[in-house]
C-alpha positions as CSV (number, residue, x, y, z in Angstrom):
1,M,0.0,0.1,-0.2
2,K,1.1,3.1,-1.5
3,P,0.4,6.2,1.1
4,E,-1.7,9.1,-0.3
5,N,0.9,12.1,-0.3
6,P,4.6,10.3,-0.1
7,I,6.7,13.3,0.9
8,D,4.0,14.5,3.7
9,T,4.8,10.1,4.4
10,I,9.0,11.8,4.4
11,L,8.7,15.0,6.5
12,D,6.9,12.7,9.1
13,A,9.5,10.4,9.3
14,L,11.5,13.3,9.0
15,A,9.9,15.0,11.6
16,S,10.6,12.1,14.3
17,Q,14.0,11.2,14.0
18,Q,14.4,15.6,15.0
19,R,12.7,14.5,17.6
20,Q,14.6,11.7,19.3
21,G,17.0,13.7,19.0
22,E,18.3,11.8,16.0
23,T,21.8,13.9,15.0
24,S,21.8,11.4,11.1
25,L,18.3,12.8,9.5
26,I,18.0,9.8,6.7
27,V,15.3,8.9,4.4
28,R,14.5,6.2,1.5
29,L,12.4,7.0,-1.2
30,E,11.6,5.7,-5.2
31,P,13.0,7.4,-7.9
32,D,10.2,9.1,-8.9
33,L,9.8,11.2,-5.9
34,I,13.1,12.8,-6.6
35,Q,12.1,16.2,-7.7
36,D,9.4,16.1,-4.9
37,A,11.4,16.1,-2.0
38,M,14.1,18.2,-3.7
39,N,10.7,21.1,-3.4
40,A,9.9,20.1,0.0
41,L,13.5,19.9,1.4
42,R,15.1,23.7,-0.3
43,C,15.5,24.4,3.0
44,Y,17.7,21.5,4.6
45,R,20.9,20.2,2.8
46,K,20.7,16.6,0.8
47,L,22.7,14.1,0.0
48,F,20.9,12.2,-2.4
49,A,22.4,9.0,-3.6
50,P,21.0,6.3,-5.8
51,V,21.5,2.4,-4.3
52,I,20.3,-1.4,-6.1
53,P,19.2,-2.5,-2.2
54,G,21.9,-5.5,-1.6
55,L,24.3,-4.2,-4.9
56,T,25.2,-0.6,-3.5
57,D,28.0,-0.3,-1.2
58,T,26.5,2.6,1.0
59,V,29.9,2.8,3.3
60,P,31.6,5.9,1.0
61,I,28.1,7.2,0.5
62,Y,27.5,7.4,4.3
63,A,31.4,8.3,4.6
64,A,29.9,11.4,2.7
65,Y,27.2,12.7,4.0
66,E,28.5,11.5,7.6
67,R,32.1,14.4,6.4
68,M,28.9,16.3,4.9
69,R,26.8,16.3,8.2
70,Q,30.2,17.4,10.4
71,A,31.0,20.5,8.1
72,E,28.5,21.9,9.1
73,E,26.6,20.9,12.2
74,T,24.0,23.3,12.6
75,K,22.4,23.0,10.1
76,H,20.2,19.8,9.1
77,T,21.4,17.7,6.4
78,I,19.6,14.9,4.9
79,L,20.8,11.5,3.5
80,L,17.6,10.3,0.6
81,L,19.0,6.7,0.2
82,V,16.6,6.2,-3.8
83,E,16.3,3.2,-4.3
84,C,16.2,1.4,-7.4
85,Q,15.6,-1.7,-8.8
86,T,16.9,-2.2,-11.5
87,M,20.3,-1.0,-14.0
88,G,18.0,1.1,-15.4
89,E,16.4,2.4,-13.0
90,F,19.7,2.9,-11.6
91,R,20.8,5.3,-14.3
92,E,17.9,6.9,-14.9
93,A,17.5,8.3,-11.6
94,L,21.4,9.5,-11.6
95,G,19.6,11.3,-14.6
96,R,16.8,13.1,-11.9
97,L,19.9,13.9,-9.5
98,P,20.8,17.8,-7.9
99,I,24.6,17.7,-9.4
100,R,26.8,19.9,-7.1
101,K,29.3,22.1,-8.8
102,S,32.9,21.4,-6.9
103,S,32.9,24.6,-5.2
104,E,30.6,22.8,-3.2
105,W,32.3,20.1,-2.1
106,R,35.5,21.9,-0.9
107,S,34.0,22.5,2.4
108,F,34.0,18.9,3.6
109,S,36.9,17.3,1.2
110,T,39.4,15.2,3.2
111,T,42.5,13.4,1.8
112,E,40.9,10.4,0.7
113,S,38.4,9.7,-2.4
114,V,35.7,9.1,-2.2
115,G,35.0,8.3,-6.4
116,P,32.2,9.6,-8.0
117,Y,28.6,8.5,-6.9
């Protein structure tokens, strides 16, 4: 069963995490909700990452998210894992993701390489 308004469900999940004192705000969403999530979460710093459950190594994704979150601890940063079922859906999700300019990444870059996502 899909919720009537999935973005409200995502916002409710984030609010619940915040009320529980969570510092890491992480939600999973379907690829077709990327644009809606970008619109609904305008005032937050966001990191979108497409994943195929069981196949994608999420360790570098979480590491990049933690560096981004710790770079500006006073701002809420949200990791949105875009769950894809196939490589075709994964590629489609990549095309929908917001692309950051390299200058926006400098504030939390380190000497170790995290590779492209």
